[in-house]
C-alpha positions as CSV (number, residue, x, y, z in Angstrom):
1,M,0.0,0.0,0.0
2,A,3.0,2.3,-0.1
3,V,5.1,3.6,-2.9
4,T,8.7,4.3,-2.0
5,F,10.6,6.9,-4.1
6,R,14.3,6.6,-4.9
7,Q,16.6,9.6,-5.2
8,P,15.8,11.4,-8.5
9,R,18.6,11.2,-11.0
10,R,19.5,13.9,-13.4
11,T,20.1,12.6,-17.0
12,G,20.4,15.9,-18.9
13,S,20.2,19.6,-18.5
14,D,16.4,19.5,-18.0
15,A,15.7,15.8,-17.7
16,W,15.2,13.7,-14.5
17,V,14.5,10.0,-13.9
18,I,12.0,9.6,-11.1
19,A,12.0,6.0,-9.8
20,W,10.0,4.1,-7.2
21,T,9.1,0.7,-5.8
22,S,5.9,-0.7,-4.2
23,D,5.1,-3.3,-1.7
24,Q,2.5,-4.7,-4.1
25,V,3.2,-7.6,-6.4
26,S,3.3,-6.5,-10.1
27,P,1.3,-3.3,-9.7
28,T,0.2,-0.9,-12.3
29,Y,1.2,2.7,-11.5
30,R,-0.6,5.9,-12.2
31,V,1.8,8.8,-12.5
32,Y,0.6,12.4,-11.9
33,R,2.4,15.6,-12.6
34,D,0.9,18.7,-10.9
35,G,-2.4,16.8,-10.4
36,R,-2.7,15.6,-14.0
37,L,-2.4,11.9,-15.0
38,I,0.7,11.7,-17.4
39,A,1.2,7.9,-17.4
40,T,-0.2,4.5,-16.6
41,T,2.6,2.0,-16.5
42,T,4.0,-1.1,-15.0
43,A,7.5,0.4,-15.1
44,Q,9.1,1.6,-11.9
45,S,10.5,4.9,-13.3
46,I,9.6,7.7,-15.7
47,T,11.7,10.5,-17.3
48,I,10.4,14.0,-16.9
49,T,11.6,17.3,-18.2
50,V,11.8,20.5,-16.2
51,A,12.6,23.6,-18.1
52,A,15.2,26.0,-16.6
53,G,13.5,28.7,-14.5
54,S,10.1,26.8,-14.3
55,E,8.5,25.7,-11.1
56,T,9.4,22.3,-9.6
57,P,6.6,19.9,-10.6
58,V,4.7,17.8,-8.0
59,I,5.0,14.2,-9.0
60,E,2.6,11.6,-7.5
61,V,2.7,7.9,-8.1
62,L,-0.2,5.6,-7.0
63,D,-0.2,1.8,-7.2
64,D,-3.1,-0.6,-7.7
65,A,-3.9,-0.6,-4.0
66,A,-4.4,3.2,-3.8
67,D,-7.9,4.6,-4.3
68,L,-8.1,6.7,-7.5
69,P,-8.3,10.4,-6.8
70,T,-11.7,11.9,-7.3
71,A,-12.1,14.7,-9.8
72,G,-11.2,18.1,-8.3
73,F,-10.0,21.5,-9.0
74,P,-6.4,22.7,-8.8
75,G,-5.3,24.5,-5.7
76,R,-3.6,27.3,-7.6
77,A,-5.0,30.1,-9.8
78,L,-3.7,30.6,-13.3
79,L,-4.0,34.2,-14.4
80,A,-3.8,35.1,-18.1
81,W,-4.0,38.4,-19.9
82,F,-3.2,39.8,-23.3
83,R,-0.3,42.1,-24.2
84,S,-1.2,45.7,-24.6
85,A,-1.7,46.7,-28.2
86,T,-0.9,50.4,-27.4
87,G,1.7,52.0,-25.2
88,S,5.0,50.8,-24.0
89,V,4.8,48.4,-21.1
90,N,8.1,47.7,-19.2
91,H,6.7,45.1,-16.8
92,F,3.5,43.9,-15.1
93,R,3.0,43.9,-11.3
94,V,1.1,40.8,-10.2
95,E,-0.4,41.4,-6.7
96,E,-2.6,39.5,-4.3
97,Y,-4.9,41.0,-1.7
98,V,-3.7,39.6,1.6
99,G,-4.7,40.8,5.1
100,A,-6.4,44.0,3.8
101,A,-3.4,45.0,1.7
102,W,-2.1,44.4,-1.8
103,T,1.0,42.2,-1.7
104,L,3.5,42.1,-4.7
105,R,3.8,38.5,-5.9
106,R,5.8,38.9,-9.1
107,K,7.1,41.4,-11.6
108,L,6.9,40.1,-15.2
109,R,9.0,41.9,-17.8
110,D,7.5,42.6,-21.1
111,P,10.0,41.6,-23.8
112,G,8.4,44.0,-26.2
113,S,7.7,43.1,-29.8
114,T,10.6,40.6,-30.2
115,I,10.1,37.6,-32.4
116,N,9.8,35.3,-29.3
117,A,7.3,37.5,-27.5
118,A,3.9,35.9,-26.9
119,G,0.7,37.8,-27.3
120,Y,-0.3,37.0,-23.8
121,F,1.1,36.4,-20.3
122,T,0.3,33.8,-17.7
123,W,1.2,33.5,-14.0
124,K,0.5,30.7,-11.6
125,S,-0.2,31.5,-7.9
126,R,0.9,29.9,-4.7
127,W,-1.1,27.1,-3.3
128,L,-4.4,28.8,-2.2
129,E,-6.5,28.2,0.8
130,D,-9.7,26.1,0.2
131,V,-13.2,27.5,0.3
132,T,-12.0,31.1,0.0
133,T,-12.2,33.9,-2.5
134,H,-8.8,35.2,-3.5
135,Q,-8.3,38.5,-5.2
136,F,-5.5,39.4,-7.6
137,R,-4.6,42.3,-9.8
138,V,-2.2,42.9,-12.7
139,I,-0.9,46.4,-13.2
140,P,1.0,47.4,-16.4
141,V,4.0,49.7,-15.6
142,G,5.4,51.8,-18.5
143,D,9.0,52.5,-19.3
144,N,8.5,55.9,-17.6
145,G,7.4,54.2,-14.3
146,N,3.7,55.3,-14.7
147,Q,1.1,52.6,-13.8
148,G,-1.8,51.8,-16.1
149,S,-5.2,50.5,-15.2
150,A,-5.3,47.4,-13.1
151,M,-6.8,44.2,-14.4
152,T,-8.6,42.5,-11.5
153,F,-9.2,38.8,-10.9
154,A,-11.3,37.1,-8.2
155,V,-10.9,33.3,-7.8
156,F,-13.1,31.2,-5.6
157,V,-11.2,28.1,-4.6
158,V,-13.1,24.9,-4.0
159,R,-11.1,21.7,-4.5
160,H,-11.9,18.2,-3.6
161,P,-10.3,16.4,-1.9
162,D,-7.7,18.3,0.1
163,P,-4.2,17.0,-0.2
164,P,-3.7,14.0,2.0
165,S,-1.8,14.1,5.2
166,V,1.5,12.3,4.6
167,T,4.5,11.0,6.6
168,V,8.0,11.0,5.1
169,A,10.7,8.6,6.2
170,W,14.3,8.8,5.1
171,D,16.6,5.7,5.3
172,S,20.2,6.9,5.2
173,G,21.5,3.4,4.7
174,T,19.6,2.8,1.5
175,A,19.2,6.5,0.5
176,K,15.4,6.0,0.0
177,V,12.5,8.2,0.9
178,T,9.2,6.5,1.8
179,I,6.1,8.6,1.6
180,T,2.9,7.2,3.2
181,A,-0.5,8.8,3.1
182,A,-2.3,8.8,6.5
């Protein structure tokens, strides 16, 4: 009923082998990345890529004995907005309303009209509290430092189920980490 992860092994500049074992006999594993099923396999490892500068993904591996997770909603907000068609934007300020004040979460530079510039921006929030409305705003800031009109976002988070309570055990002799859901 437990999946034990081995130490991740880097195999390239952005590639990692994630390996595990199970106490089940010949199980089929369901591998999730950031809550999304990415593989169903009998193998005990998978290679994933993580682009430089991107967030570290959350990898979950369930074996046959584990209950399938029920459908739910992510615990993070993904904000998206279009590039300004007029004016010169130096960067965007992404802020979250926390404790009766706007808190800066990120400054995103606008690369301008370069060939690699996307027509839109995205930003993923921190893990948000459940059954709560979260407020965000994105403010364009010009090359001259002047701020434009804020784009506001309200996100009501209801996810099911909440992440499980887990225990983590490290065996220094085998260099293995065992993660068990309570």
